[in-house]
C-alpha positions as CSV (number, residue, x, y, z in Angstrom):
1,M,-135.0,-17.6,216.3
2,T,-133.4,-18.7,213.4
3,Y,-134.5,-22.7,212.8
4,K,-131.8,-24.6,211.2
5,I,-133.0,-27.4,208.5
6,A,-130.8,-29.9,207.0
7,V,-131.8,-30.3,203.4
8,L,-131.2,-34.0,201.7
9,A,-132.5,-33.6,198.6
10,G,-131.1,-36.8,197.1
11,D,-131.5,-38.7,194.0
12,G,-133.6,-38.4,191.2
13,I,-136.3,-35.8,191.3
14,G,-135.1,-34.8,194.9
15,P,-133.5,-31.8,194.1
16,E,-136.7,-30.4,191.9
17,I,-139.2,-30.7,194.3
18,V,-137.1,-29.7,197.5
19,E,-136.6,-26.7,195.9
20,Q,-140.7,-26.0,195.3
21,A,-140.8,-27.1,199.0
22,K,-138.1,-24.5,199.6
23,K,-139.6,-21.9,197.9
24,V,-142.8,-22.4,200.0
25,C,-140.9,-22.2,203.2
26,N,-139.3,-19.1,202.3
27,A,-142.8,-17.8,201.8
28,I,-144.3,-19.0,204.8
29,T,-141.2,-17.6,207.2
30,K,-141.4,-14.0,205.4
31,K,-145.0,-13.7,205.7
32,F,-144.6,-14.9,209.7
33,G,-141.6,-13.6,210.7
34,H,-139.5,-16.8,211.0
35,K,-136.0,-17.5,210.3
36,F,-134.7,-20.4,208.6
37,E,-131.2,-21.4,207.8
38,Y,-130.8,-23.9,205.4
39,T,-127.7,-26.6,205.0
40,E,-127.3,-29.4,202.3
41,A,-126.1,-32.4,202.4
42,L,-125.9,-35.6,200.1
43,V,-127.5,-38.9,200.9
44,G,-128.5,-41.8,198.6
45,A,-127.1,-42.7,195.1
46,T,-125.5,-38.9,195.0
47,A,-123.5,-39.6,198.1
48,I,-122.6,-43.1,196.9
49,D,-121.1,-41.9,193.7
50,Q,-119.3,-38.7,195.5
51,V,-117.8,-40.2,198.6
52,G,-118.9,-43.7,198.6
53,D,-121.1,-43.8,201.4
54,P,-125.2,-43.3,201.3
55,Y,-125.5,-41.6,204.4
56,P,-121.9,-39.8,204.9
57,A,-121.1,-39.3,208.4
58,E,-121.0,-35.4,207.7
59,T,-124.6,-35.7,206.7
60,H,-125.6,-37.4,209.9
61,E,-123.8,-34.7,212.1
62,L,-125.4,-32.0,210.3
63,C,-129.1,-33.5,211.0
64,M,-127.7,-34.2,214.0
65,N,-127.3,-30.5,214.7
66,S,-130.7,-29.5,213.0
67,D,-133.9,-28.8,214.1
68,A,-135.6,-30.7,211.2
69,V,-134.6,-32.5,207.9
70,L,-136.3,-31.9,204.7
71,F,-135.8,-35.0,202.7
72,G,-136.2,-35.8,198.7
73,A,-136.1,-38.9,197.7
74,I,-133.2,-41.7,197.2
75,G,-132.7,-44.4,194.6
76,H,-131.2,-45.1,190.9
77,P,-131.7,-47.9,188.7
78,K,-128.2,-48.7,188.2
79,F,-128.7,-50.0,192.1
80,D,-132.1,-51.6,191.6
81,N,-130.9,-53.6,188.5
82,D,-127.9,-55.1,190.2
83,P,-128.1,-57.6,192.9
84,S,-125.0,-58.1,193.5
85,A,-124.0,-54.5,194.7
86,K,-122.8,-54.1,198.1
87,V,-123.5,-50.6,199.0
88,R,-127.1,-49.4,198.5
89,P,-129.2,-45.7,198.5
90,E,-131.4,-47.7,200.7
91,Q,-129.2,-48.6,203.0
92,G,-128.1,-44.7,203.7
93,L,-132.1,-44.5,204.6
94,L,-131.9,-47.5,206.9
95,K,-128.7,-45.9,208.8
96,M,-130.5,-42.6,208.9
97,R,-133.7,-43.9,210.5
98,K,-131.7,-46.0,212.9
99,T,-128.8,-43.3,214.1
100,L,-131.5,-40.5,214.3
101,G,-133.8,-42.7,216.2
102,L,-136.8,-42.1,213.9
103,Y,-139.2,-44.5,215.6
104,A,-142.3,-43.5,213.9
105,N,-143.5,-42.9,210.5
106,L,-146.6,-40.7,210.1
107,R,-148.3,-40.9,206.9
108,P,-151.8,-39.1,206.6
109,V,-154.3,-40.3,204.2
110,N,-156.7,-38.6,202.7
111,T,-158.5,-37.1,200.0
112,F,-158.9,-33.9,197.8
113,K,-162.0,-33.0,196.0
114,S,-160.9,-32.5,192.4
115,L,-158.8,-35.6,192.3
116,I,-161.5,-38.0,193.7
117,H,-162.0,-39.1,190.1
118,K,-158.4,-40.2,189.8
119,S,-158.5,-42.8,192.5
120,P,-158.8,-46.4,191.3
121,L,-161.7,-46.7,193.6
122,K,-165.3,-45.9,193.5
123,T,-166.0,-42.2,194.4
124,E,-168.6,-43.2,196.9
125,L,-166.0,-45.8,198.9
126,V,-162.9,-42.7,199.1
127,D,-164.5,-39.3,199.6
128,G,-164.1,-38.6,203.0
129,A,-162.0,-41.0,203.7
130,D,-159.1,-39.8,206.3
131,F,-156.8,-41.6,208.4
132,M,-153.4,-41.9,209.9
133,C,-151.1,-45.0,209.5
134,I,-148.4,-44.5,212.1
135,R,-145.5,-47.4,210.9
136,E,-142.9,-48.4,213.7
137,L,-139.4,-47.7,211.5
138,T,-136.3,-48.8,213.7
139,G,-137.1,-52.4,214.5
140,G,-138.7,-55.5,213.1
141,I,-137.3,-57.6,209.7
142,Y,-135.4,-54.5,208.2
143,F,-132.9,-54.2,211.3
144,G,-133.4,-57.6,212.7
145,R,-130.1,-59.8,213.3
146,P,-129.1,-62.4,211.8
147,Q,-129.3,-61.5,208.3
148,G,-127.6,-63.1,205.1
149,R,-126.9,-66.4,203.2
150,S,-125.4,-69.3,203.3
151,E,-122.0,-70.0,202.2
152,D,-123.4,-71.8,199.1
153,G,-125.5,-68.7,198.4
154,Q,-128.9,-71.4,198.5
155,T,-130.5,-70.4,201.5
156,A,-131.3,-66.8,202.4
157,Y,-132.6,-65.6,205.7
158,D,-133.9,-62.4,207.7
159,S,-135.1,-61.9,211.0
160,C,-137.9,-60.6,212.3
161,V,-137.2,-58.9,216.0
162,Y,-139.0,-56.5,218.4
163,T,-138.7,-55.5,221.9
164,A,-141.8,-54.9,224.3
165,E,-139.9,-51.4,224.6
166,E,-140.0,-50.6,221.3
167,I,-143.4,-52.2,220.8
168,E,-145.0,-50.0,223.5
169,R,-143.8,-46.7,222.4
170,I,-144.9,-47.0,219.3
171,I,-148.5,-48.2,220.4
172,R,-148.7,-45.2,223.1
173,L,-148.0,-42.9,220.3
174,G,-150.9,-44.6,218.2
175,F,-153.2,-43.7,220.9
176,E,-151.9,-40.5,221.7
177,Y,-153.1,-39.9,218.0
178,A,-156.1,-41.5,217.8
179,G,-157.1,-39.3,221.0
180,K,-156.3,-35.4,219.0
181,R,-158.8,-37.3,215.9
182,R,-161.9,-39.8,216.1
183,K,-160.7,-42.0,219.2
184,K,-160.0,-45.1,216.9
185,L,-157.1,-47.1,216.9
186,T,-156.5,-49.7,215.0
187,I,-153.1,-52.5,215.9
188,V,-152.5,-54.3,212.5
189,D,-150.4,-57.3,213.3
190,K,-150.1,-61.2,212.2
191,A,-150.6,-63.2,215.7
192,N,-152.2,-66.0,214.4
193,V,-148.8,-66.7,212.8
194,L,-146.2,-64.7,214.2
195,A,-144.2,-64.3,217.6
196,T,-143.4,-60.8,217.1
197,S,-147.0,-60.2,216.3
198,R,-148.4,-62.0,219.5
199,L,-146.3,-59.4,221.3
200,W,-147.5,-56.2,219.9
201,R,-151.0,-57.6,220.6
202,E,-149.9,-58.5,224.5
203,I,-148.5,-55.2,224.5
204,G,-151.5,-53.2,223.2
205,Q,-153.6,-55.2,225.5
206,K,-151.6,-54.4,228.1
207,V,-151.6,-50.5,227.5
208,A,-155.2,-50.3,226.2
209,P,-157.0,-49.5,229.7
210,D,-154.3,-46.4,230.1
211,Y,-157.0,-44.5,227.0
212,P,-160.3,-45.6,228.7
213,D,-161.8,-42.9,225.8
214,I,-160.3,-44.8,222.8
215,E,-162.0,-47.3,220.5
216,V,-159.0,-50.0,220.1
217,E,-159.5,-53.2,217.5
218,Y,-156.8,-55.7,216.4
219,M,-156.8,-56.5,212.8
220,F,-154.7,-59.2,210.8
221,V,-152.5,-57.8,208.2
222,D,-154.0,-59.3,205.6
223,N,-157.8,-58.4,206.4
224,A,-156.3,-54.5,206.7
225,A,-155.0,-54.7,203.1
226,M,-158.5,-55.9,202.2
227,Q,-160.2,-53.3,204.0
228,I,-158.5,-50.4,203.4
229,I,-159.4,-51.3,199.7
230,T,-162.8,-51.8,200.1
231,W,-164.0,-49.6,203.3
232,P,-161.3,-47.0,203.8
233,K,-163.4,-44.6,205.6
234,R,-163.7,-47.5,208.6
235,F,-160.3,-46.1,209.8
236,D,-158.8,-43.6,212.0
237,V,-155.7,-44.2,213.2
238,M,-153.5,-47.8,212.1
239,V,-150.6,-48.5,213.9
240,T,-148.2,-51.8,212.5
241,E,-144.9,-52.9,212.7
242,N,-142.0,-52.1,210.3
243,M,-142.9,-54.1,207.0
244,F,-146.7,-54.3,207.3
245,G,-146.7,-50.7,207.4
246,D,-144.2,-50.0,204.6
247,I,-146.8,-52.6,202.2
248,L,-150.0,-50.9,203.6
249,T,-149.2,-47.2,203.8
250,D,-148.0,-47.4,199.6
251,E,-151.4,-49.4,199.2
252,A,-153.2,-46.7,201.0
253,S,-151.7,-43.9,199.0
254,V,-153.4,-44.6,195.5
255,I,-156.7,-43.5,197.5
256,S,-156.0,-40.0,196.9
257,G,-155.4,-40.7,193.1
258,S,-151.6,-40.0,193.4
259,M,-148.7,-40.9,195.3
260,G,-147.1,-37.4,194.1
261,M,-149.7,-35.9,196.9
262,L,-149.0,-37.6,199.8
263,P,-146.6,-36.6,202.4
264,S,-144.9,-38.4,205.7
265,A,-142.9,-37.4,208.6
266,S,-140.7,-39.6,210.3
267,I,-140.8,-39.0,214.2
268,G,-137.1,-38.9,215.7
269,V,-135.5,-39.1,219.4
270,H,-133.0,-36.7,217.9
271,T,-134.5,-34.7,215.1
272,S,-137.3,-35.7,212.7
273,V,-137.6,-36.0,209.3
274,F,-140.2,-34.8,206.6
275,E,-140.2,-36.5,203.4
276,P,-142.7,-37.2,200.3
277,I,-143.7,-40.9,200.2
278,H,-142.9,-40.9,196.6
279,G,-139.9,-42.6,195.1
280,S,-137.2,-40.6,193.0
281,Y,-138.8,-40.9,189.7
282,P,-135.2,-41.1,187.9
283,Q,-137.4,-40.8,184.4
284,A,-138.5,-37.6,185.2
285,A,-135.3,-35.9,186.6
286,G,-134.2,-32.8,185.0
287,K,-137.6,-32.4,183.0
288,N,-139.2,-30.4,185.6
289,I,-142.4,-32.2,185.2
290,A,-142.3,-33.8,188.5
291,N,-145.4,-33.1,190.8
292,P,-143.9,-31.2,194.2
293,C,-147.4,-31.2,196.2
294,A,-146.2,-34.5,198.7
295,T,-142.9,-32.5,199.1
296,V,-144.9,-29.3,200.0
297,L,-147.3,-30.7,202.4
298,S,-144.3,-32.7,203.9
299,A,-143.0,-29.3,204.6
300,A,-146.5,-28.2,206.0
301,M,-146.1,-31.3,208.2
302,M,-142.7,-29.6,209.4
303,F,-144.3,-26.6,210.4
304,E,-146.9,-28.3,212.6
305,Y,-145.0,-31.5,214.1
306,A,-141.3,-30.1,214.2
307,F,-142.2,-26.3,215.1
308,G,-145.4,-26.2,216.7
309,M,-146.7,-23.9,214.0
310,M,-150.2,-25.0,213.1
311,K,-151.4,-22.0,211.3
312,E,-148.5,-21.9,208.9
313,G,-149.0,-25.8,208.1
314,A,-152.8,-24.7,207.4
315,L,-151.8,-22.2,205.3
316,I,-150.0,-24.6,203.1
317,R,-152.4,-27.0,202.7
318,E,-154.7,-24.2,201.9
319,A,-152.1,-23.1,198.8
320,V,-152.2,-26.8,197.8
321,D,-156.2,-27.5,197.6
322,Q,-156.5,-24.0,196.0
323,S,-154.0,-25.2,193.6
324,L,-155.6,-28.5,192.8
325,E,-158.8,-26.0,192.2
326,A,-157.2,-23.7,189.9
327,G,-156.0,-26.8,187.9
328,V,-152.6,-25.3,188.7
329,V,-150.9,-28.8,188.4
330,T,-148.4,-31.5,186.9
331,E,-149.0,-33.8,184.2
332,D,-149.5,-36.7,186.4
333,I,-152.8,-35.2,187.5
334,A,-153.8,-32.6,184.8
335,D,-156.3,-34.8,183.1
336,G,-155.3,-34.0,179.9
337,K,-155.5,-30.2,180.4
338,K,-153.1,-27.8,180.9
339,A,-149.8,-29.4,182.7
340,Y,-147.6,-26.8,184.7
341,S,-144.0,-27.4,185.2
342,T,-142.7,-28.5,188.9
343,S,-141.0,-25.0,189.3
344,E,-144.1,-23.3,188.2
345,V,-146.4,-24.9,190.8
346,G,-144.1,-24.2,193.1
347,D,-144.1,-20.4,192.0
348,W,-147.7,-20.9,192.2
349,L,-148.2,-22.1,196.0
350,A,-145.4,-19.5,197.2
351,E,-147.0,-16.6,195.8
352,Y,-150.4,-17.3,196.8
353,I,-149.0,-17.7,200.7
354,E,-147.3,-14.3,199.6
355,K,-150.6,-12.9,199.0
356,A,-152.9,-14.7,201.6
């Protein structure tokens, strides 16, 4: 069987890091006898510059007809620094999420033994931290309407909207993942203030009896933000709404010591997207210095979550762990020692897999 992979490298360091993930995928397919067919497409600022649309129809059609999407990064300073820009790279990302039905973003948060000293938190707090953040991705304030500004431009407004169906779908997913791990689920909301959060809590309480073996707790988002820093090992699976998840997962990313190490998967109705959690890092674009490991680990999640190939995913993780132990790392985590280039790290990982 040939698996069709849509490759959306995007902006900034996207093309460089995606290229390393492809090297690793090719090493895996060669070793295990799989066949991948890659097709590239435009997205983000690159797509705006070339066709005026951050998520062109041709890109969407490719994604719809693919078994999985390997995604790099989007964003460019010329849009970030222009509040009046009518078309933005991030609009393409939101459109992709909505049209592909990418309703759940999975972000594993864990530590690497050789990087614990890079974490801004004390070793005793983060050593052994291992939890999964599940963020609802197609509802909430990022998509709610009405949204806009008053005619005089002096008032702006956004709407946070959720349906019971959207909430139940993501909460049940949280319970299911908790069942595969340490059987504890934390549902994060702001039910003391927000009507949408009260619906989240109501739905959580309604479905919890269907999962009697899962310990469930409800936590206000401000408390969750504090607990992630002061006691990250208390969490197993965390599920929350779109904006809360956006903020909390970026906060949690520092636990590992580098955003360049954390992957994600966006599970969809039509297909799924696998991408690093970091941005496009335009300052490093074209310099061959960016850390490709988050993208490589996203490819590991692709093997596991899109194709059910657990051995293949495990071997990719082993390769990354061994590269860290061997000191084959990029400048962001080299700690004053020799820094390897993006492509050198990718070559090392692919070679390790081929020899394993």
